[in-house]
Residue, then its C-alpha position, 0 to 999 in steps of 0.5 A: k473483573q476483566w471479563y466484566q469490563r469487556r462485557v460492559a464495554i460491548t453492551a454499553g449503548i445497545d438499547s438505543g443503537s448498535l455498535w459497529w467495528a470493521g464493517k461488522e455489527l458487535m453483538s451483545d451476546k459475544l465478548l469483545e475478544d471474539y471480534v478482536g482477539k485476546n491481545e489486551k493492547t489492541k485499541i479499536i474505534v467503534k461507531l454507534a448507529k441506530k438499531g436496524q440501520q446499515a453499517p456507518g460509512r467509512e471515513q475518507q483516507m485523505s482529503e480532497e486537497q491531498k487527492k488533488q496534490m497527489m494526482a498533480w504529482q503523478y501527472r507531472k511524473q508521467e509527463e516527465m517520463k514521457k519526455l525522457h522516453e521520447a528523448d532517449d531512442g535507446d540505441d546509444y549503448y549498443n557500441s559500449a564495451w559493457a553491452n558487448p554480448s561476447a565480452l565474457k568469452n573474449q575475457f576468458q580467452g584473453i583476447g579482450n584488447v586485441k586490435w586487428g587493424p594496422r598500427 
């Protein structure tokens, strides 16, 4: 019964057109599981096109309004990063204790808090 249902599903509407899925034309002599696999829970959306024509066009992933909003957000983010980069010269951490390249050596030798000047 399952084989018959799969066969009927793939051959429905073949006389007037061709079925397309994932950019491939579904041939009537093959089973649906040849294209999709044996997972019975798989759901596919098949498009119908006239026989002899190319594959139908793909649907847009997002609308024009969504594209505009995304591009505006990216532009704002880019401008914000430019301002932060220009404001930060990057030299302010050189005098910090955590940026000292010999801090680990000093800690192991026990000379981390030694002051060399007069008190």
